[in-house]
C-alpha positions as CSV (number, residue, x, y, z in Angstrom):
1,M,22.9,27.4,-7.1
2,F,23.4,28.9,-3.7
3,I,23.9,26.5,-0.8
4,T,22.5,27.9,2.4
5,T,21.7,26.3,5.7
6,Q,18.0,26.7,5.0
7,S,18.3,24.9,1.6
8,I,20.3,22.1,3.2
9,Q,17.7,21.7,6.0
10,A,14.9,21.8,3.4
11,E,16.6,19.1,1.3
12,T,17.2,16.8,4.3
13,A,13.6,17.2,5.5
14,Y,12.3,16.4,2.0
15,R,14.5,13.3,1.8
16,R,13.4,12.1,5.3
17,E,9.7,12.5,4.3
18,R,10.4,10.6,1.1
19,T,12.1,7.7,2.8
20,K,9.2,7.6,5.4
21,R,6.7,7.4,2.6
22,E,8.6,4.7,0.7
23,F,9.0,2.7,3.9
24,R,5.2,2.9,4.6
25,A,4.4,1.8,1.0
26,T,6.7,-1.2,1.1
27,A,5.5,-2.3,4.5
28,R,1.9,-2.1,3.2
29,T,2.6,-4.2,0.1
30,E,4.5,-6.8,2.2
31,S,1.7,-7.1,4.7
32,Q,-0.8,-7.6,1.8
33,E,1.5,-10.4,0.4
34,R,1.6,-12.1,3.8
35,A,-2.1,-11.9,4.4
36,P,-4.0,-15.1,4.1
37,K,-5.6,-15.5,0.7
38,P,-9.4,-16.2,0.5
39,E,-10.3,-19.7,-0.6
40,P,-11.7,-19.9,-4.1
41,R,-15.5,-20.3,-4.1
42,H,-17.4,-22.7,-6.2
43,A,-18.8,-21.2,-9.4
44,R,-22.1,-23.1,-9.0
45,R,-22.9,-21.3,-5.8
46,A,-23.2,-18.0,-7.7
47,L,-25.4,-19.6,-10.3
48,R,-27.9,-21.2,-7.9
49,P,-31.4,-19.8,-8.3
50,T,-32.7,-17.7,-5.4
51,H,-35.7,-18.6,-3.3
52,A,-37.5,-15.3,-4.1
53,A,-38.0,-16.3,-7.8
């Protein structure tokens, strides 16, 4: 394989984009983990008959 300045530049640009993408993905999952979890709702609330019936 020939090593040219263009191939080195292309490789470093590719690696930079990959690390950026990985950093964004990990930041997103961490923020989702830190987000407040919704409180569990009572099951009977969903089973209550509607007024339209």
